[in-house]
N, CA and C of each residue as an Amber inpcrd file, in Angstrom:
protein
   255
  91.8860000 225.8310000-125.2770000  92.0980000 225.7610000-123.7720000
  91.9200000 227.1170000-123.0520000  92.6720000 228.1970000-124.1120000
  92.9420000 229.4490000-123.4400000  91.2900000 229.8960000-123.4080000
  90.6000000 230.0980000-124.3190000  89.0690000 230.8050000-123.9090000
  88.2740000 229.8720000-122.5820000  88.8710000 228.6230000-122.3370000
  88.2980000 228.4400000-121.2130000  88.9770000 229.0670000-119.9300000
  89.8140000 228.9250000-120.1040000  90.5950000 229.7660000-118.7390000
  90.3260000 231.0500000-118.5580000  90.5460000 231.7840000-119.7620000
  90.0870000 233.3900000-119.7520000  88.7670000 233.2950000-118.8470000
  87.6910000 232.6950000-119.2190000  86.5280000 232.5890000-118.8570000
  86.4620000 232.2410000-117.2970000  87.2650000 231.3350000-116.9390000
  87.3130000 230.7890000-115.5680000  87.8550000 232.0460000-114.6330000
  89.2540000 232.8020000-115.1730000  89.5850000 233.8780000-114.6140000
  88.4150000 235.0740000-114.6390000  87.7760000 235.3070000-115.5660000
  86.8370000 236.2650000-115.1970000  85.7850000 235.9080000-114.2890000
  85.1880000 234.7090000-114.3420000  84.2450000 234.2940000-113.4580000
  84.8200000 234.6400000-112.2040000  86.3740000 234.2810000-111.8550000
  86.7250000 234.3460000-110.4830000  86.7350000 235.6620000-109.9670000
  87.1120000 236.6820000-111.1360000  87.0780000 238.0920000-110.6850000
  85.8150000 238.5850000-110.4790000  84.5400000 238.0950000-111.2330000
  83.5780000 238.3810000-110.9990000  82.6170000 238.4240000-109.4400000
  83.1480000 236.9020000-109.1050000  82.8850000 236.3770000-107.8050000
  83.3670000 237.5580000-106.6320000  84.8730000 237.3360000-106.8500000
  85.3200000 238.4900000-105.9930000  84.7380000 239.5990000-105.8770000
  84.6140000 240.2260000-107.1300000  83.5550000 241.7350000-107.2580000
  82.3090000 241.5880000-106.6760000  81.7470000 240.6050000-106.8060000
  80.3570000 240.4510000-105.9390000  80.4800000 240.4810000-104.6340000
  81.5260000 239.4250000-104.0130000  81.9530000 239.5960000-102.5570000
  81.9230000 240.8040000-102.2350000  82.8780000 241.8460000-102.5700000
  83.1870000 242.9820000-102.3530000  82.0980000 243.9420000-102.3670000
  81.3620000 243.7510000-102.9080000  79.9950000 244.8840000-103.5190000
  78.9110000 244.1600000-102.0010000  79.0020000 242.8320000-102.0170000
  78.2020000 242.7520000-100.8810000  78.6850000 243.0120000 -99.3090000
  79.7370000 243.1270000 -99.3690000  80.5070000 243.8300000 -98.1490000
  80.1050000 245.2240000 -98.2200000  80.3620000 246.0770000 -99.0700000
  80.4100000 247.3680000 -99.2500000  78.6890000 247.7200000 -98.9890000
  78.0180000 246.6070000 -99.4420000  76.3500000 247.1790000 -99.2230000
  76.0400000 247.0530000 -97.9260000  76.4830000 246.1800000 -97.4500000
  76.2400000 245.5930000 -95.6750000  76.7000000 246.8320000 -94.8380000
  78.0670000 247.2620000 -95.2060000  78.3670000 248.3830000 -94.4790000
  77.4980000 249.6680000 -94.9140000  76.8830000 249.9620000 -96.2930000
  76.4930000 251.1840000 -96.4940000  74.7320000 250.9570000 -95.8010000
  74.3190000 249.6320000 -95.6340000  73.1520000 249.6780000 -95.0880000
  72.9150000 249.8740000 -93.3970000  74.2380000 249.2240000 -92.8740000
  74.8070000 249.8380000 -91.3900000  74.7450000 251.2220000 -91.0670000
  75.4540000 251.9020000 -92.1680000  75.3900000 253.3750000 -92.0840000
  74.1230000 253.6850000 -92.5720000  73.1210000 253.7080000 -93.1400000
  72.0000000 254.0340000 -93.5340000  71.0270000 253.7920000 -92.2100000
  71.1750000 253.0870000 -91.5480000  70.0540000 252.3930000 -90.0680000
  70.6110000 253.6790000 -89.4400000  72.1790000 253.7810000 -89.1560000
  72.6110000 254.8360000 -88.1770000  72.2300000 255.9810000 -88.8770000
  72.2650000 256.3030000 -89.6160000  71.6460000 257.8620000 -89.8230000
  70.1510000 258.1520000 -89.7960000  69.5420000 257.1190000 -90.1120000
  68.1960000 257.1070000 -90.2100000  67.9910000 257.2090000 -88.5570000
  68.3510000 256.7290000 -87.6120000  68.1900000 256.3800000 -86.1510000
  68.8110000 257.7880000 -85.6250000  69.4540000 258.6400000 -86.3980000
  69.9230000 259.9820000 -85.9920000  69.1180000 261.0000000 -86.1260000
  68.5210000 260.9530000 -87.7310000  67.3910000 261.7480000 -87.8160000
  66.1090000 261.7410000 -87.2640000  65.9080000 260.0540000 -86.9640000
  64.4330000 260.2710000 -86.0660000  64.9480000 260.8000000 -84.6820000
  65.9920000 260.5820000 -83.7970000  65.9900000 261.6490000 -82.7550000
  66.3610000 262.8870000 -82.7500000  66.8820000 263.6480000 -83.7070000
  66.9490000 264.7750000 -83.9150000  65.4800000 265.2260000 -84.5600000
  64.8680000 264.6650000 -85.1320000  63.0010000 264.8530000 -85.3870000
  62.3330000 264.9130000 -83.9000000  62.8600000 263.9540000 -82.8050000
  62.0200000 263.7320000 -81.8970000  62.3140000 265.0940000 -80.8970000
  63.6850000 265.3670000 -80.9190000  64.2560000 266.5670000 -80.1640000
  63.5790000 267.8190000 -80.2720000  63.6180000 267.9310000 -81.8270000
  62.8360000 269.2220000 -82.5960000  61.4670000 269.3910000 -82.2730000
  60.5760000 268.0580000 -82.3590000  59.5460000 268.1190000 -81.8250000
  58.9620000 268.7400000 -80.3440000  60.0740000 268.4580000 -79.3110000
  59.9510000 268.6340000 -77.8220000  60.3050000 269.8720000 -78.3120000
  61.2390000 270.6110000 -78.5820000  61.5850000 271.9330000 -78.7250000
  60.5250000 272.6020000 -79.1850000  59.7760000 272.4830000 -80.1470000
  58.7580000 273.3040000 -80.4400000  57.6730000 273.1400000 -79.5650000
  57.4810000 272.3130000 -78.8780000  56.2140000 271.9470000 -77.7650000
  56.8180000 272.4880000 -76.6130000  57.9440000 272.8590000 -76.1880000
  58.3480000 273.6590000 -75.4720000  58.1550000 275.4590000 -75.5710000
  58.2840000 275.8430000 -77.0550000  58.2150000 276.9990000 -77.5400000
  56.6180000 277.2890000 -77.5550000  56.0080000 276.3810000 -77.8970000
  54.6730000 276.7400000 -78.1110000  53.9380000 276.7770000 -76.6720000
  54.4530000 276.0570000 -75.5030000  54.1690000 276.3320000 -74.1270000
  54.4040000 277.3810000 -73.8560000  55.9230000 278.1620000 -74.3030000
  56.1940000 279.2810000 -73.4370000  55.0680000 280.3200000 -74.3540000
  54.9170000 280.3540000 -75.6730000  54.1450000 281.4080000 -76.2260000
  52.7010000 281.1530000 -75.6600000  51.9410000 279.9810000 -75.0240000
  50.8520000 280.1160000 -75.0250000  50.6150000 280.8690000 -73.3020000
  51.8170000 280.9290000 -73.1400000  52.0350000 281.7650000 -71.4560000
  52.1240000 283.1770000 -71.4870000  52.4830000 283.3590000 -72.6250000
  52.3650000 285.2940000 -73.0290000  50.9570000 285.5560000 -72.9440000
  50.9050000 286.8840000 -72.3240000  49.5820000 287.4340000 -72.5290000
  49.2650000 287.7560000 -73.9450000  48.1240000 287.4380000 -74.0260000
  47.1390000 287.7580000 -75.3680000  47.4590000 289.2470000 -75.9300000
  46.9280000 290.1950000 -74.8200000  47.0600000 291.5010000 -75.4730000
  47.7240000 292.4220000 -74.3040000  49.1310000 292.3250000 -74.7810000
  50.2020000 293.2950000 -73.9100000  49.6220000 294.5330000 -73.6640000
  49.8740000 294.9830000 -72.6430000  49.6600000 296.7650000 -72.2320000
  50.4950000 297.6160000 -73.3990000  51.4500000 296.9590000 -73.7800000
  52.0970000 298.0340000 -74.7460000  53.2630000 297.3710000 -74.7560000
  54.4180000 297.9180000 -75.8110000  55.6440000 297.5610000 -76.2610000
  56.3450000 297.0520000 -74.6810000  57.2350000 296.3530000 -74.6750000
  58.0620000 296.1190000 -73.7300000  59.1740000 297.6430000 -73.4280000
  58.9550000 297.9740000 -72.0190000  59.9240000 299.1830000 -71.9230000
  61.2560000 298.5380000 -71.4950000  62.3270000 299.4250000 -72.0200000
  63.6460000 299.4000000 -71.6550000  64.2440000 300.4950000 -70.6510000
  64.8090000 300.0650000 -69.8080000  65.3150000 300.9420000 -68.7490000
  66.0790000 301.9960000 -69.3730000  65.9280000 303.5480000 -69.1410000
  66.4560000 304.3430000 -69.8410000  68.1520000 304.1120000 -69.6520000
  68.6820000 303.7730000 -68.4040000  70.2020000 303.4780000 -68.4760000
  70.6840000 302.4120000 -69.7560000  69.8260000 301.7480000 -70.1180000
  70.1150000 300.7490000 -70.9750000  70.2880000 301.1580000 -72.4300000
  69.6140000 302.5110000 -72.4450000  69.3980000 303.3000000 -73.8480000
  70.5950000 304.1230000 -74.1680000  71.2520000 304.7520000 -72.6530000
  72.3330000 305.3500000 -72.8670000  73.7270000 304.8220000 -73.2580000
  74.3910000 305.2080000 -74.4640000  75.6160000 304.8570000 -74.8580000
  76.7900000 304.4870000 -73.5040000  77.5130000 303.6660000 -73.5050000
  78.3470000 303.5790000 -72.6310000  79.3550000 304.5330000 -72.4440000
  80.0260000 305.1800000 -71.3910000  80.8340000 306.1000000 -71.3970000
  82.4020000 305.4070000 -72.0190000  82.7620000 306.4790000 -72.7410000
  84.2420000 305.9310000 -72.9780000  85.2740000 305.2720000 -72.0530000
  86.0890000 304.4650000 -72.5300000  87.0400000 303.9280000 -71.2730000
  88.2920000 304.9450000 -71.2380000  88.4910000 305.1780000 -70.0210000
  89.6050000 306.4300000 -69.9820000  90.8050000 305.8610000 -70.0920000
  90.6760000 304.5110000 -69.5170000  92.1420000 303.5240000 -69.4610000
  92.8660000 303.6520000 -70.8910000  92.0710000 303.5150000 -71.9050000
  92.3480000 303.1180000 -73.2430000  93.3150000 304.0990000 -74.0460000
  93.4360000 305.6240000 -73.0970000  94.4500000 306.3890000 -74.1440000
  96.1130000 306.0540000 -73.5400000
């Protein structure tokens, strides 16, 4: 009779483990769906950002007159702060 009781106990443990794994699988499936949704949203935002950048690039002149110029005042180093002494 001991073998039959051992077998019944093992079956009960297997059933409990199966139910636990089903719950875990359900939670993981929900999380996967959420992550996929977030990924799709991020892909969409990335595509929109790329489209905006492409539109900005299209607005740039094809043959610029030359390199962009920087005002001479911006090229000079800042004067040291006299209050720091």
